[in-house]
N, C-alpha and C positions, 0 to 999 in steps of 0.2 A: 468830186464825184467818184463813186464807187464806181470798180473792175468792171462788175457786169453790167452797169448804164453804159459803159464805155463800149463793151464788148457789143449789146444790144445796136448804140447807135453804127457801129461799123457793118452788122449784119443789115438792119434796115436800110441801109446806104446802099449795098449790094443789091438788096430788093429791087430799093428804086433804079437803080443801073438796071439791070434784068429786064423790068417793066417798060422802062424809054426806053430800051433796045430789042424788045422782045427775043430776045437769048438769053435762055431755051425760051421756046415761045410758049411749053409746057408754064411756066413761071405766072406769063399773062392769064392762060386760060385759066388755071387753077385759083388765080385773085378774084376773078370775073364770075368763077362758079362759088367761090366760097362767100362772094359778097352779095350774090342770089340766094343762098341759101340763109341768109341771116346777120352773116357777122360781120362785124365792123370796122373799119380800117385796120386799126390797132390790131383785135382779133385776127382777123387775113394775114396780115404781116406777121406777127407772132407764129402763128401757124405754120406759116412759108421760112420763115426763118428757124423753125427746130430742124427741118429738111437740110435747110442749109448747114446749120449747127452739125451735126450727123457728120456732113463733107469734112468740115473743117477740122474736126475731130482726128478723122480719120487721117488727114492727110497731116496735120502738125503732129500729133501721137505718134503715130504707128507708121509716118513717113510713107504716106502710100500714093498715088496718084489721085487725083479729082474721079471722083466716079459717076458721069453725067445719068447713065443709064437709073444707079441707085438713084440719085439723087429725085428723078423726075418719075421713078416708081413708087416713091415716097410723098411725092406733092400729088397724084395721082389718087394717091390712097387717104389724102386729106378728108374729110377732119380728125380721121383716126392718127393718131401720134406714131411717128414713124420708128419702128423697130429695129430696123438694118443698121 
């Protein structure tokens, strides 16, 4: 299994947990909104995963704390790709 596939699986697992726990609630609201726009399950999780990857990258590479405000801002902007 390639590294990016492992990483995608881990990100999808985090998304699954966020949806299950409704934490943050913006993840579920975004998931439902994107589904109503016609995106399938994989596409929806992939877009949410991009927002999550921005945060994970910042935490790991730049040693910055998780920024929930930026994460939710990026979720609300979907399907536009996160720029921050």
